[in-house]
TORZADO-765551 format. One record per residue (C-alpha): residue number from 1; residue in three letters; x negated, y, z. Coordinates in pm, whole numbers. Layout:
<rs>
r resi = NUM | resn = ALA | u = X | v = Y | w = Z
...
</rs>
This chain:
<rs>
r resi = 1 | resn = UNK | u = -10184 | v = 8829 | w = 10630
r resi = 2 | resn = UNK | u = -10031 | v = 8620 | w = 10369
r resi = 3 | resn = UNK | u = -9875 | v = 8705 | w = 10055
r resi = 4 | resn = UNK | u = -9485 | v = 8787 | w = 10040
r resi = 5 | resn = UNK | u = -9437 | v = 8645 | w = 9719
r resi = 6 | resn = UNK | u = -9353 | v = 8297 | w = 9677
r resi = 7 | resn = UNK | u = -9652 | v = 8035 | w = 9611
r resi = 8 | resn = UNK | u = -9580 | v = 7784 | w = 9388
r resi = 9 | resn = UNK | u = -9743 | v = 7430 | w = 9475
r resi = 10 | resn = UNK | u = -9662 | v = 7200 | w = 9175
r resi = 11 | resn = UNK | u = -9606 | v = 7175 | w = 8810
r resi = 12 | resn = UNK | u = -9355 | v = 7426 | w = 8659
r resi = 13 | resn = UNK | u = -9232 | v = 7492 | w = 8286
r resi = 14 | resn = UNK | u = -9229 | v = 7887 | w = 8232
r resi = 15 | resn = UNK | u = -8935 | v = 7881 | w = 7992
r resi = 16 | resn = UNK | u = -8602 | v = 7731 | w = 8002
r resi = 17 | resn = UNK | u = -8495 | v = 7523 | w = 7700
r resi = 18 | resn = UNK | u = -8323 | v = 7863 | w = 7535
r resi = 19 | resn = UNK | u = -8666 | v = 8006 | w = 7550
r resi = 20 | resn = UNK | u = -8582 | v = 8273 | w = 7855
r resi = 21 | resn = UNK | u = -8779 | v = 8289 | w = 8178
r resi = 22 | resn = UNK | u = -8727 | v = 7993 | w = 8415
r resi = 23 | resn = UNK | u = -8666 | v = 8130 | w = 8760
r resi = 24 | resn = UNK | u = -8795 | v = 7889 | w = 8884
r resi = 25 | resn = UNK | u = -9129 | v = 7941 | w = 8740
r resi = 26 | resn = UNK | u = -9146 | v = 8319 | w = 8929
r resi = 27 | resn = UNK | u = -9427 | v = 8328 | w = 9180
r resi = 28 | resn = UNK | u = -9795 | v = 8242 | w = 9201
r resi = 29 | resn = UNK | u = -10026 | v = 7955 | w = 9253
r resi = 30 | resn = UNK | u = -10395 | v = 7891 | w = 9366
r resi = 31 | resn = UNK | u = -10442 | v = 7652 | w = 9071
r resi = 32 | resn = UNK | u = -10277 | v = 7667 | w = 8720
r resi = 33 | resn = UNK | u = -9964 | v = 7476 | w = 8792
r resi = 34 | resn = UNK | u = -9742 | v = 7669 | w = 8479
r resi = 35 | resn = UNK | u = -9713 | v = 7522 | w = 8114
r resi = 36 | resn = UNK | u = -9616 | v = 7820 | w = 7870
r resi = 37 | resn = UNK | u = -9349 | v = 7628 | w = 7689
r resi = 38 | resn = UNK | u = -9296 | v = 7948 | w = 7485
r resi = 39 | resn = UNK | u = -9046 | v = 7983 | w = 7205
r resi = 40 | resn = UNK | u = -8940 | v = 8235 | w = 6943
r resi = 41 | resn = UNK | u = -9189 | v = 8469 | w = 6737
r resi = 42 | resn = UNK | u = -9239 | v = 8843 | w = 6694
r resi = 43 | resn = UNK | u = -9288 | v = 8928 | w = 7088
r resi = 44 | resn = UNK | u = -9475 | v = 8629 | w = 7180
r resi = 45 | resn = UNK | u = -9828 | v = 8686 | w = 7285
r resi = 46 | resn = UNK | u = -10103 | v = 8423 | w = 7388
r resi = 47 | resn = UNK | u = -10474 | v = 8500 | w = 7474
r resi = 48 | resn = UNK | u = -10790 | v = 8371 | w = 7623
r resi = 49 | resn = UNK | u = -11034 | v = 8612 | w = 7723
r resi = 50 | resn = UNK | u = -11368 | v = 8515 | w = 7869
r resi = 51 | resn = UNK | u = -11646 | v = 8765 | w = 7986
r resi = 52 | resn = UNK | u = -11946 | v = 8617 | w = 8144
r resi = 53 | resn = UNK | u = -12167 | v = 8902 | w = 8315
r resi = 54 | resn = UNK | u = -12534 | v = 8926 | w = 8442
r resi = 55 | resn = UNK | u = -12710 | v = 9227 | w = 8616
r resi = 56 | resn = UNK | u = -12883 | v = 9304 | w = 8249
r resi = 57 | resn = UNK | u = -12630 | v = 9223 | w = 7995
r resi = 58 | resn = UNK | u = -12301 | v = 9049 | w = 7910
r resi = 59 | resn = UNK | u = -12065 | v = 8847 | w = 7642
r resi = 60 | resn = UNK | u = -11697 | v = 8859 | w = 7616
r resi = 61 | resn = UNK | u = -11513 | v = 8639 | w = 7370
r resi = 62 | resn = UNK | u = -11137 | v = 8677 | w = 7260
r resi = 63 | resn = UNK | u = -10912 | v = 8435 | w = 7105
r resi = 64 | resn = UNK | u = -10572 | v = 8595 | w = 7039
r resi = 65 | resn = UNK | u = -10251 | v = 8497 | w = 6902
r resi = 66 | resn = UNK | u = -10024 | v = 8817 | w = 6876
r resi = 67 | resn = UNK | u = -9745 | v = 8643 | w = 6632
r resi = 68 | resn = UNK | u = -9793 | v = 8913 | w = 6371
r resi = 69 | resn = UNK | u = -10164 | v = 8840 | w = 6361
r resi = 70 | resn = UNK | u = -10457 | v = 8677 | w = 6532
r resi = 71 | resn = UNK | u = -10759 | v = 8821 | w = 6669
r resi = 72 | resn = UNK | u = -11088 | v = 8662 | w = 6725
r resi = 73 | resn = UNK | u = -11354 | v = 8868 | w = 6857
r resi = 74 | resn = UNK | u = -11694 | v = 8889 | w = 7023
r resi = 75 | resn = UNK | u = -11869 | v = 9170 | w = 7222
r resi = 76 | resn = UNK | u = -12209 | v = 9161 | w = 7340
r resi = 77 | resn = UNK | u = -12378 | v = 9448 | w = 7543
r resi = 78 | resn = UNK | u = -12721 | v = 9505 | w = 7668
r resi = 79 | resn = UNK | u = -12685 | v = 9788 | w = 7955
r resi = 80 | resn = UNK | u = -12846 | v = 10075 | w = 7851
r resi = 81 | resn = UNK | u = -12925 | v = 9952 | w = 7480
r resi = 82 | resn = UNK | u = -12791 | v = 9716 | w = 7251
r resi = 83 | resn = UNK | u = -12395 | v = 9663 | w = 7205
r resi = 84 | resn = UNK | u = -12255 | v = 9436 | w = 6924
r resi = 85 | resn = UNK | u = -11870 | v = 9403 | w = 6855
r resi = 86 | resn = UNK | u = -11711 | v = 9183 | w = 6599
r resi = 87 | resn = UNK | u = -11350 | v = 9152 | w = 6557
r resi = 88 | resn = UNK | u = -11174 | v = 8933 | w = 6285
r resi = 89 | resn = UNK | u = -10790 | v = 9006 | w = 6232
r resi = 90 | resn = UNK | u = -10629 | v = 8710 | w = 6101
r resi = 91 | resn = UNK | u = -10304 | v = 8628 | w = 5934
r resi = 92 | resn = UNK | u = -10086 | v = 8382 | w = 6129
r resi = 93 | resn = UNK | u = -10143 | v = 8145 | w = 5869
r resi = 94 | resn = UNK | u = -10455 | v = 7982 | w = 5726
r resi = 95 | resn = UNK | u = -10715 | v = 7845 | w = 5977
r resi = 96 | resn = UNK | u = -10637 | v = 8022 | w = 6283
r resi = 97 | resn = UNK | u = -10579 | v = 7785 | w = 6580
r resi = 98 | resn = UNK | u = -10269 | v = 7765 | w = 6775
r resi = 99 | resn = UNK | u = -10316 | v = 7828 | w = 7166
r resi = 100 | resn = UNK | u = -10222 | v = 7571 | w = 7389
r resi = 101 | resn = UNK | u = -9954 | v = 7574 | w = 7647
r resi = 102 | resn = UNK | u = -10225 | v = 7516 | w = 7946
r resi = 103 | resn = UNK | u = -10572 | v = 7684 | w = 8001
r resi = 104 | resn = UNK | u = -10787 | v = 7622 | w = 7679
r resi = 105 | resn = UNK | u = -11091 | v = 7403 | w = 7789
r resi = 106 | resn = UNK | u = -10994 | v = 7343 | w = 8105
r resi = 107 | resn = UNK | u = -11125 | v = 7024 | w = 8278
r resi = 108 | resn = UNK | u = -10885 | v = 6764 | w = 8390
r resi = 109 | resn = UNK | u = -10865 | v = 6909 | w = 8772
r resi = 110 | resn = UNK | u = -10784 | v = 7269 | w = 8653
r resi = 111 | resn = UNK | u = -10534 | v = 7184 | w = 8359
r resi = 112 | resn = UNK | u = -10154 | v = 7259 | w = 8453
r resi = 113 | resn = UNK | u = -9826 | v = 7111 | w = 8480
r resi = 114 | resn = UNK | u = -9899 | v = 6697 | w = 8426
r resi = 115 | resn = UNK | u = -10010 | v = 6667 | w = 8088
r resi = 116 | resn = UNK | u = -10199 | v = 6321 | w = 8031
r resi = 117 | resn = UNK | u = -10542 | v = 6298 | w = 7974
r resi = 118 | resn = UNK | u = -10491 | v = 6202 | w = 7609
r resi = 119 | resn = UNK | u = -10312 | v = 6514 | w = 7556
r resi = 120 | resn = UNK | u = -10543 | v = 6744 | w = 7710
r resi = 121 | resn = UNK | u = -10832 | v = 6626 | w = 7507
r resi = 122 | resn = UNK | u = -10634 | v = 6706 | w = 7214
r resi = 123 | resn = UNK | u = -10467 | v = 7002 | w = 7298
r resi = 124 | resn = UNK | u = -10667 | v = 7195 | w = 7519
r resi = 125 | resn = UNK | u = -10983 | v = 7269 | w = 7309
r resi = 126 | resn = UNK | u = -10991 | v = 7569 | w = 7077
r resi = 127 | resn = UNK | u = -11191 | v = 7625 | w = 6784
r resi = 128 | resn = UNK | u = -11139 | v = 7950 | w = 6552
r resi = 129 | resn = UNK | u = -11343 | v = 8083 | w = 6249
r resi = 130 | resn = UNK | u = -11544 | v = 7925 | w = 6015
r resi = 131 | resn = UNK | u = -11822 | v = 7676 | w = 6097
r resi = 132 | resn = UNK | u = -12090 | v = 7933 | w = 5954
r resi = 133 | resn = UNK | u = -11927 | v = 8288 | w = 5972
r resi = 134 | resn = UNK | u = -12036 | v = 8583 | w = 5708
r resi = 135 | resn = UNK | u = -11971 | v = 8936 | w = 5679
r resi = 136 | resn = UNK | u = -11721 | v = 9041 | w = 6002
r resi = 137 | resn = UNK | u = -11585 | v = 8695 | w = 6048
r resi = 138 | resn = UNK | u = -11602 | v = 8522 | w = 6397
r resi = 139 | resn = UNK | u = -11652 | v = 8149 | w = 6508
r resi = 140 | resn = UNK | u = -11565 | v = 8072 | w = 6858
r resi = 141 | resn = UNK | u = -11507 | v = 7757 | w = 7063
r resi = 142 | resn = UNK | u = -11351 | v = 7681 | w = 7415
r resi = 143 | resn = UNK | u = -11401 | v = 7316 | w = 7488
r resi = 144 | resn = UNK | u = -11335 | v = 7117 | w = 7808
r resi = 145 | resn = UNK | u = -11662 | v = 6947 | w = 7930
r resi = 146 | resn = UNK | u = -11686 | v = 6728 | w = 8245
r resi = 147 | resn = UNK | u = -11875 | v = 6993 | w = 8461
r resi = 148 | resn = UNK | u = -11635 | v = 7302 | w = 8307
r resi = 149 | resn = UNK | u = -11574 | v = 7512 | w = 8001
r resi = 150 | resn = UNK | u = -11824 | v = 7536 | w = 7705
r resi = 151 | resn = UNK | u = -11799 | v = 7858 | w = 7525
r resi = 152 | resn = UNK | u = -12000 | v = 7905 | w = 7180
r resi = 153 | resn = UNK | u = -11959 | v = 8178 | w = 6940
r resi = 154 | resn = UNK | u = -12131 | v = 8274 | w = 6612
r resi = 155 | resn = UNK | u = -12110 | v = 8578 | w = 6388
r resi = 156 | resn = UNK | u = -12318 | v = 8840 | w = 6239
r resi = 157 | resn = UNK | u = -12420 | v = 9140 | w = 6341
r resi = 158 | resn = UNK | u = -12384 | v = 9493 | w = 6150
r resi = 159 | resn = UNK | u = -12773 | v = 9476 | w = 6098
r resi = 160 | resn = UNK | u = -12732 | v = 9136 | w = 5940
r resi = 161 | resn = UNK | u = -12882 | v = 8950 | w = 6252
r resi = 162 | resn = UNK | u = -12735 | v = 8609 | w = 6349
r resi = 163 | resn = UNK | u = -12552 | v = 8591 | w = 6708
r resi = 164 | resn = UNK | u = -12513 | v = 8273 | w = 6848
r resi = 165 | resn = UNK | u = -12384 | v = 8214 | w = 7189
r resi = 166 | resn = UNK | u = -12396 | v = 7891 | w = 7437
r resi = 167 | resn = UNK | u = -12250 | v = 7897 | w = 7753
r resi = 168 | resn = UNK | u = -12125 | v = 7653 | w = 8010
r resi = 169 | resn = UNK | u = -11902 | v = 7770 | w = 8299
r resi = 170 | resn = UNK | u = -11874 | v = 7561 | w = 8576
r resi = 171 | resn = UNK | u = -11560 | v = 7467 | w = 8796
r resi = 172 | resn = UNK | u = -11700 | v = 7427 | w = 9159
r resi = 173 | resn = UNK | u = -11478 | v = 7172 | w = 9349
r resi = 174 | resn = UNK | u = -11221 | v = 7338 | w = 9559
r resi = 175 | resn = UNK | u = -11251 | v = 7669 | w = 9362
r resi = 176 | resn = UNK | u = -10927 | v = 7866 | w = 9380
r resi = 177 | resn = UNK | u = -10790 | v = 8103 | w = 9080
r resi = 178 | resn = UNK | u = -10490 | v = 8337 | w = 9084
r resi = 179 | resn = UNK | u = -10201 | v = 8246 | w = 8854
r resi = 180 | resn = UNK | u = -9842 | v = 8450 | w = 8847
r resi = 181 | resn = UNK | u = -9555 | v = 8521 | w = 8644
r resi = 182 | resn = UNK | u = -9482 | v = 8880 | w = 8596
r resi = 183 | resn = UNK | u = -9102 | v = 8915 | w = 8523
r resi = 184 | resn = UNK | u = -8948 | v = 9185 | w = 8354
r resi = 185 | resn = UNK | u = -8639 | v = 9036 | w = 8274
r resi = 186 | resn = UNK | u = -8529 | v = 8701 | w = 8173
r resi = 187 | resn = UNK | u = -8614 | v = 8789 | w = 7831
r resi = 188 | resn = UNK | u = -8976 | v = 8971 | w = 7868
r resi = 189 | resn = UNK | u = -9200 | v = 8823 | w = 8101
r resi = 190 | resn = UNK | u = -9577 | v = 8703 | w = 8133
r resi = 191 | resn = UNK | u = -9775 | v = 8442 | w = 8268
r resi = 192 | resn = UNK | u = -10164 | v = 8500 | w = 8360
r resi = 193 | resn = UNK | u = -10410 | v = 8297 | w = 8532
r resi = 194 | resn = UNK | u = -10737 | v = 8507 | w = 8629
r resi = 195 | resn = UNK | u = -11013 | v = 8307 | w = 8730
r resi = 196 | resn = UNK | u = -11316 | v = 8482 | w = 8885
r resi = 197 | resn = UNK | u = -11643 | v = 8448 | w = 9028
r resi = 198 | resn = UNK | u = -11732 | v = 8149 | w = 8834
r resi = 199 | resn = UNK | u = -12096 | v = 8037 | w = 8777
r resi = 200 | resn = UNK | u = -12236 | v = 8003 | w = 8406
r resi = 201 | resn = UNK | u = -12529 | v = 7900 | w = 8254
r resi = 202 | resn = UNK | u = -12648 | v = 7951 | w = 7879
r resi = 203 | resn = UNK | u = -12803 | v = 8210 | w = 7614
r resi = 204 | resn = UNK | u = -12715 | v = 8457 | w = 7376
r resi = 205 | resn = UNK | u = -12946 | v = 8455 | w = 7097
r resi = 206 | resn = UNK | u = -12949 | v = 8788 | w = 6842
r resi = 207 | resn = UNK | u = -13175 | v = 8737 | w = 6597
r resi = 208 | resn = UNK | u = -13520 | v = 8645 | w = 6732
r resi = 209 | resn = UNK | u = -13439 | v = 8803 | w = 7101
r resi = 210 | resn = UNK | u = -13320 | v = 8567 | w = 7353
r resi = 211 | resn = UNK | u = -13065 | v = 8677 | w = 7671
r resi = 212 | resn = UNK | u = -13031 | v = 8430 | w = 7941
r resi = 213 | resn = UNK | u = -12765 | v = 8357 | w = 8173
r resi = 214 | resn = UNK | u = -12863 | v = 8190 | w = 8495
r resi = 215 | resn = UNK | u = -12825 | v = 8198 | w = 8849
r resi = 216 | resn = UNK | u = -12709 | v = 8575 | w = 8856
r resi = 217 | resn = UNK | u = -12446 | v = 8479 | w = 8551
r resi = 218 | resn = UNK | u = -12074 | v = 8490 | w = 8633
r resi = 219 | resn = UNK | u = -11763 | v = 8371 | w = 8425
r resi = 220 | resn = UNK | u = -11424 | v = 8566 | w = 8430
r resi = 221 | resn = UNK | u = -11085 | v = 8420 | w = 8210
r resi = 222 | resn = UNK | u = -10823 | v = 8626 | w = 8158
r resi = 223 | resn = UNK | u = -10576 | v = 8334 | w = 8012
r resi = 224 | resn = UNK | u = -10238 | v = 8488 | w = 7905
r resi = 225 | resn = UNK | u = -9892 | v = 8370 | w = 7773
r resi = 226 | resn = UNK | u = -9579 | v = 8558 | w = 7765
r resi = 227 | resn = UNK | u = -9288 | v = 8782 | w = 7589
r resi = 228 | resn = UNK | u = -9378 | v = 9138 | w = 7588
r resi = 229 | resn = UNK | u = -9158 | v = 9450 | w = 7550
r resi = 230 | resn = UNK | u = -9304 | v = 9677 | w = 7237
r resi = 231 | resn = UNK | u = -9505 | v = 9955 | w = 7455
r resi = 232 | resn = UNK | u = -9715 | v = 9876 | w = 7795
r resi = 233 | resn = UNK | u = -9985 | v = 10004 | w = 7955
r resi = 234 | resn = UNK | u = -10223 | v = 9881 | w = 8216
r resi = 235 | resn = UNK | u = -10520 | v = 9880 | w = 8414
r resi = 236 | resn = UNK | u = -10734 | v = 9579 | w = 8506
r resi = 237 | resn = UNK | u = -11030 | v = 9532 | w = 8705
r resi = 238 | resn = UNK | u = -11255 | v = 9256 | w = 8766
r resi = 239 | resn = UNK | u = -11617 | v = 9171 | w = 8937
r resi = 240 | resn = UNK | u = -11838 | v = 8879 | w = 9077
r resi = 241 | resn = UNK | u = -12132 | v = 8838 | w = 9271
r resi = 242 | resn = UNK | u = -12320 | v = 8750 | w = 9603
r resi = 243 | resn = UNK | u = -12291 | v = 9044 | w = 9866
r resi = 244 | resn = UNK | u = -12447 | v = 8950 | w = 10209
r resi = 245 | resn = UNK | u = -12456 | v = 8580 | w = 10158
r resi = 246 | resn = UNK | u = -12124 | v = 8529 | w = 10016
r resi = 247 | resn = UNK | u = -11976 | v = 8493 | w = 9692
r resi = 248 | resn = UNK | u = -11702 | v = 8759 | w = 9630
r resi = 249 | resn = UNK | u = -11470 | v = 8806 | w = 9315
r resi = 250 | resn = UNK | u = -11236 | v = 9076 | w = 9264
r resi = 251 | resn = UNK | u = -10921 | v = 9068 | w = 9058
r resi = 252 | resn = UNK | u = -10741 | v = 9421 | w = 9047
r resi = 253 | resn = UNK | u = -10444 | v = 9512 | w = 8848
r resi = 254 | resn = UNK | u = -10195 | v = 9807 | w = 8782
r resi = 255 | resn = UNK | u = -9928 | v = 9947 | w = 8605
r resi = 256 | resn = UNK | u = -9769 | v = 9696 | w = 8440
r resi = 257 | resn = UNK | u = -9643 | v = 9519 | w = 8704
r resi = 258 | resn = UNK | u = -9474 | v = 9804 | w = 8885
r resi = 259 | resn = UNK | u = -9098 | v = 9704 | w = 8978
r resi = 260 | resn = UNK | u = -9137 | v = 9350 | w = 8897
r resi = 261 | resn = UNK | u = -9179 | v = 9211 | w = 9248
r resi = 262 | resn = UNK | u = -9522 | v = 9068 | w = 9154
r resi = 263 | resn = UNK | u = -9834 | v = 9155 | w = 9137
r resi = 264 | resn = UNK | u = -10202 | v = 9043 | w = 9000
r resi = 265 | resn = UNK | u = -10407 | v = 9128 | w = 9262
r resi = 266 | resn = UNK | u = -10645 | v = 8860 | w = 9464
r resi = 267 | resn = UNK | u = -10961 | v = 8825 | w = 9631
r resi = 268 | resn = UNK | u = -11188 | v = 8552 | w = 9586
r resi = 269 | resn = UNK | u = -11457 | v = 8498 | w = 9861
r resi = 270 | resn = UNK | u = -11680 | v = 8182 | w = 9860
r resi = 271 | resn = UNK | u = -11395 | v = 7992 | w = 9618
r resi = 272 | resn = UNK | u = -11113 | v = 8084 | w = 9835
r resi = 273 | resn = UNK | u = -10813 | v = 8320 | w = 9740
r resi = 274 | resn = UNK | u = -10652 | v = 8584 | w = 9888
r resi = 275 | resn = UNK | u = -10322 | v = 8726 | w = 9728
r resi = 276 | resn = UNK | u = -10227 | v = 9102 | w = 9765
r resi = 277 | resn = UNK | u = -9853 | v = 9137 | w = 9667
r resi = 278 | resn = UNK | u = -9930 | v = 9508 | w = 9701
r resi = 279 | resn = UNK | u = -9961 | v = 9751 | w = 9418
r resi = 280 | resn = UNK | u = -10296 | v = 9894 | w = 9394
r resi = 281 | resn = UNK | u = -10354 | v = 10269 | w = 9388
r resi = 282 | resn = UNK | u = -10611 | v = 10353 | w = 9088
r resi = 283 | resn = UNK | u = -10729 | v = 10719 | w = 9066
r resi = 284 | resn = UNK | u = -10958 | v = 10804 | w = 8779
r resi = 285 | resn = UNK | u = -11022 | v = 11069 | w = 8541
r resi = 286 | resn = UNK | u = -10871 | v = 11017 | w = 8205
r resi = 287 | resn = UNK | u = -11075 | v = 11292 | w = 8058
r resi = 288 | resn = UNK | u = -11428 | v = 11149 | w = 8177
r resi = 289 | resn = UNK | u = -11388 | v = 10758 | w = 8211
r resi = 290 | resn = UNK | u = -11759 | v = 10712 | w = 8344
r resi = 291 | resn = UNK | u = -11692 | v = 10973 | w = 8644
r resi = 292 | resn = UNK | u = -11610 | v = 10734 | w = 8974
r resi = 293 | resn = UNK | u = -11291 | v = 10558 | w = 9029
r resi = 294 | resn = UNK | u = -11125 | v = 10427 | w = 9330
r resi = 295 | resn = UNK | u = -10907 | v = 10164 | w = 9368
r resi = 296 | resn = UNK | u = -10712 | v = 10118 | w = 9742
r resi = 297 | resn = UNK | u = -10428 | v = 9943 | w = 9863
r resi = 298 | resn = UNK | u = -10164 | v = 10237 | w = 9998
r resi = 299 | resn = UNK | u = -10096 | v = 10209 | w = 10365
r resi = 300 | resn = UNK | u = -10353 | v = 9961 | w = 10440
r resi = 301 | resn = UNK | u = -10715 | v = 9905 | w = 10451
r resi = 302 | resn = UNK | u = -10725 | v = 9558 | w = 10262
r resi = 303 | resn = UNK | u = -10889 | v = 9706 | w = 9965
r resi = 304 | resn = UNK | u = -11124 | v = 10011 | w = 9995
r resi = 305 | resn = UNK | u = -11341 | v = 10050 | w = 9682
r resi = 306 | resn = UNK | u = -11513 | v = 10278 | w = 9470
r resi = 307 | resn = UNK | u = -11606 | v = 10201 | w = 9095
r resi = 308 | resn = UNK | u = -11896 | v = 10355 | w = 8967
r resi = 309 | resn = UNK | u = -11915 | v = 10291 | w = 8567
r resi = 310 | resn = UNK | u = -12239 | v = 10319 | w = 8344
r resi = 311 | resn = UNK | u = -12039 | v = 10216 | w = 7990
r resi = 312 | resn = UNK | u = -11726 | v = 10298 | w = 7846
r resi = 313 | resn = UNK | u = -11651 | v = 10057 | w = 7586
r resi = 314 | resn = UNK | u = -11364 | v = 10248 | w = 7374
r resi = 315 | resn = UNK | u = -11137 | v = 10099 | w = 7115
r resi = 316 | resn = UNK | u = -10881 | v = 10280 | w = 6939
r resi = 317 | resn = UNK | u = -10661 | v = 10105 | w = 6677
r resi = 318 | resn = UNK | u = -10373 | v = 10175 | w = 6456
r resi = 319 | resn = UNK | u = -10230 | v = 9923 | w = 6216
r resi = 320 | resn = UNK | u = -9876 | v = 9942 | w = 6123
r resi = 321 | resn = UNK | u = -9655 | v = 9878 | w = 6405
r resi = 322 | resn = UNK | u = -9973 | v = 9785 | w = 6620
r resi = 323 | resn = UNK | u = -10169 | v = 10067 | w = 6813
r resi = 324 | resn = UNK | u = -10438 | v = 9990 | w = 7061
r resi = 325 | resn = UNK | u = -10626 | v = 10242 | w = 7282
r resi = 326 | resn = UNK | u = -10875 | v = 10063 | w = 7516
r resi = 327 | resn = UNK | u = -11150 | v = 10232 | w = 7776
r resi = 328 | resn = UNK | u = -11307 | v = 9921 | w = 7929
r resi = 329 | resn = UNK | u = -11566 | v = 10074 | w = 8190
r resi = 330 | resn = UNK | u = -11861 | v = 9839 | w = 8277
r resi = 331 | resn = UNK | u = -12021 | v = 9933 | w = 8621
r resi = 332 | resn = UNK | u = -12011 | v = 9869 | w = 8992
r resi = 333 | resn = UNK | u = -11785 | v = 9804 | w = 9292
r resi = 334 | resn = UNK | u = -11865 | v = 9928 | w = 9644
r resi = 335 | resn = UNK | u = -11655 | v = 9912 | w = 9951
r resi = 336 | resn = UNK | u = -11463 | v = 9663 | w = 10155
r resi = 337 | resn = UNK | u = -11194 | v = 9383 | w = 10114
r resi = 338 | resn = UNK | u = -11036 | v = 9239 | w = 10367
r resi = 339 | resn = UNK | u = -10924 | v = 8830 | w = 10343
r resi = 340 | resn = UNK | u = -10634 | v = 8654 | w = 10477
r resi = 341 | resn = UNK | u = -10801 | v = 8551 | w = 10779
r resi = 342 | resn = UNK | u = -10850 | v = 8941 | w = 10866
r resi = 343 | resn = UNK | u = -11223 | v = 8957 | w = 10778
r resi = 344 | resn = UNK | u = -11386 | v = 9214 | w = 10635
r resi = 345 | resn = UNK | u = -11601 | v = 9158 | w = 10355
r resi = 346 | resn = UNK | u = -11888 | v = 9449 | w = 10227
r resi = 347 | resn = UNK | u = -11868 | v = 9488 | w = 9874
r resi = 348 | resn = UNK | u = -12232 | v = 9608 | w = 9765
r resi = 349 | resn = UNK | u = -12290 | v = 9700 | w = 9410
r resi = 350 | resn = UNK | u = -12098 | v = 9401 | w = 9263
r resi = 351 | resn = UNK | u = -12095 | v = 9430 | w = 8885
r resi = 352 | resn = UNK | u = -11770 | v = 9451 | w = 8688
r resi = 353 | resn = UNK | u = -11535 | v = 9611 | w = 8487
r resi = 354 | resn = UNK | u = -11230 | v = 9865 | w = 8542
r resi = 355 | resn = UNK | u = -10996 | v = 9966 | w = 8228
r resi = 356 | resn = UNK | u = -10731 | v = 10161 | w = 8100
r resi = 357 | resn = UNK | u = -10538 | v = 10016 | w = 7801
r resi = 358 | resn = UNK | u = -10217 | v = 10122 | w = 7601
r resi = 359 | resn = UNK | u = -10067 | v = 9917 | w = 7376
r resi = 360 | resn = UNK | u = -9796 | v = 9925 | w = 7121
r resi = 361 | resn = UNK | u = -9740 | v = 9573 | w = 6986
</rs>
């Protein structure tokens, strides 16, 4: 079964010359092909979010530009134990890097829209924060290398221990990703590029403790560029690992795409993407986010999953016009999914997350 959404196969600009959504950009692609030539200020949102997981620990890095301010964040979690989160809110001037129009730190084969090698070298690397951060400051580097994307981060924990991360997320030849434009209107729209099940290596050092990222480490990217309404809520789930000898990645979304004719839902099995153009049915308890969740395709058996959380990362923020309520639960997915080829793939204890988010921004 193939997607009913239009598949884009060549480079395209996200916006028209006046800053409105380019109708020719609406659709999805298996590689990043959109150039986010956004214009205007006040409702424009840009971010790169990387999360690299292992069976025992994970690290997530965020570089976000929300126009009114910029957010640089490091989140480290050792399951059942130590958790660190440092969030540096930076004014829109003075030392905060502007995010590129294409995937930050992407190798040449994964960067979008016909940019020249010189421009890619100059424009896709992102470095934010002081080289030696103190207090609540954060340093994050996202750089292009031949083998993939280099992620580095530094901060000081609340216990005044140095945290240093150095990871390489590989880009296997032919590995497909899922990029899609979600059109609320010609004025409000989002381009999201989700990359799952990317092998990663490296380490995180917290004080004298070293946490390795080896054969069982997987990177997930959420690349976002768009112009948003003031209030929005969403579900997002992602997972990666090996099940029955297969490499399986899940990319699951909900709420924010309803009524747009687009979804961000996809499977990635052995590097091949299956786009799912149905909205998913998410069932979970907002009174107890650590109770099991279910995620299914209504009226079909393409996605039939139970998510069992073990940790809820809760964030509650209210700063003037900005408000954020996030419950990002980490846990394991089990069930089965069906690919474009009609093949059922068993999902067995696949590590990932599911989140419930409300934003006023």
